N, C-alpha and C positions, 0 to 999 in steps of 0.2 A: 504494499501498500505506501510506503513512504516514496519507493522508487516511482510509482505511480503519478504520484503528488508532484516531484520534481521535474519528471518527464512533461507532465501538464504546465507547468510554471517555465518551463525552458521554451516549450512550445509556443505559449501565449507571447513573450518575449522576441521570439525569432518571426513569429508569423508576420508576414510582410503587408502594410496597408492594402487592403480590399480583396484580399484572399478569400478565395470561396472554395468548397471544396467541390470537386466533379461528381459524377455518379459513381466512376473510378478514380481513387486515387492509389496510385501505384509506391508504396514505402520500401526504399532499399536501405539495409542495415548492412555496416559494417561493424564488426565486434573485435575490438582487442582489449584483451581481459589480461590478467593476473596469471590463470590458470587456464587448463583445458574443460570445455563444458559441449553440449550439445547446443548447436547454432539455433535451433528452435525455442530453446527455453524461456528466453525472454521476450518473443514477439508478441505476445496476447497482453503482457503487462504493459508494452510498448505501446501496442495502439490504442488500450485502453486509456494511456497517458496523453497519448498523442489527440485523442477523440476530444476529452476533457481540456485541454489547452486551446485545441482549435474548433472548440464549441460547435462540435458534428457528431455525426452515429458514425461508430467504427463498420458497420456494414459493409461500405463500401472499399474498405480498404484491402488493397493487394500487398501482403506483406511477404517479403522475400530477403532470406539473409544472404549477401553478397559474399561477406569475408567473416571467417571466424580463425582468428590467430591469437595466440599467448604473445603479448608484449609487455613485460614484467616493468620496463623502465618507462613506458606511456601508454597504461590503459585508458582506453576512449572507446566513445560509441558512436559511428559518423550516421546521421539519419539523412536521409533525402527524399523529397516527396515531389512526385509528379502526377498533374491529373490527366488523366485520360479520355 
C-alpha cells in the first residue's frame, strides 16, 4: 500500500498538463533492483498506483516489463506511458 501511494504521488507530479488517458494506455516498465525477482510481481501495484495518481481507471492499462535487472549500485524503476 505504501508503494502504491508513492507511485500515485509521483505520477500526479510527473503528469503533463492536459494529459488524458486513451482507451488503451501502454505502460512499459524497466526494473533495476537490488536483488533478483519476477518481473511481473510489481505490475499490479504499479498499475493501481498510476491509476490513482493519474485519476483514471486501470482497466485500459496494457502493462509490460521491458527490463528486469539487478543493479545494486543504482536501483530504480523507469516507467513509460503511451496512449494507444
